[in-house]
N, C-alpha and C positions, 0 to 999 in steps of 0.2 A: 515559466513554461519549461517542460523537459525537452532537451534536445533528442534528435532521433536515436543517438546511440545510447541514451539513457532511458529507453522505453523497451518493455518486453513486447513482442510483436507476435510471435507464433505460439500456438497451443502447447507444443512441447515444452517451451520455457515456462509457461504457466503451470503445466501439469507437474513438471520436476520441481518447481519451487514449492508447490502446494503439498506434494507427497514426500519430498525429502528434507524440507525445512522445518522450522519450529512455527508454531501457531500461538497467537495472543488474541484474545477476544476482548471487546469492550462493548459498551451499550450501543454504540452506533456503527461499529465496523469490526471486522476481523482481519488480522494482518498476518500473512505467512512470509517468512524470510529464511534465506539460505545464503551461506557464504558463496562467493563467486570468484573465480580465477581471471576474470576479465580485468581491464584497466579502470572501469568505472561502474559504480552501482547502476542499477536499472530497476524501474518500477513498472507495474501493470495494474490495471483497475478493472474490477468486476462490479457493475451496477445493474441489477436485475430489474424487471418490470414490478417487482414487489415494492421498489423504493418509490415509484410514482410514474407520472406520465413522462413523455419524451422531454419536455422543458425541465421538469424536476430532476430527472436523471442526469441530464446535461449539466445542469447547475451543480449538482452534487459532484460529478465527474471533474469539472472545472476547479471546484474548491479543493478536492483531493490532490488533483495534480499540482496546484499552486503550493498547497501546504507540504506535500511529499518532497517537491523540488527542494525546498528550503531544509527540510530535515535530512534529506540525503546528502547535502552539501556539508553537513556538520557531523556525519557518521565516521567513526574512525576506521570501520571495516568496509571492505567492498562486498556488498550484498545484493541479492536479487530479492525484490519485495512484490508481493501481491497484495493489494488491498481490496477487500470485498466489503461494499457498503451494505448495511443492513437498513431495513425500512425506516429506523429511527434517524438515519443520517440526514433525511430530508428536512426534518425540523430541528436538527440538533445545533445548538449555539455552541456546544462543547466538542465539536468535530476536531478542532485542533488540539485540544487537550487529550482526547482520546487517541489521536493518532500519535502523538508525542509519547504518551504513556506506553502504548502497545509496542512502538518501535524501540523504545528504550528497554523494555522487558525482553523482547526478542533479541536484541543485540547483546544483552547480558547473558542470556542462554546460550548464544553462539559463541561468545567469547570464553565461556567456561569449558 
């Protein structure tokens, strides 16, 4: 679970991360990341109704939150991350691989 200080909460943070950061897309998700001057990395999630009904959306959100918390602990940079789930995320067994791959690509672009 992500602690409160590790979550993006307001629309301005989401908007700034999506507009000013780098983007990496995979089959089940799109990840936006940008460097941050804060003490710790933060993450936010977007799961639209296109993903499924409320039960499915919440299940996808919980899986993404769990996977992202583990990934952010291992990142060398302090970043803000927005993870947007695509409809394929509901049935994807490769969600962890897609998240890891997209985050690695974004971090490589940010470090360069």
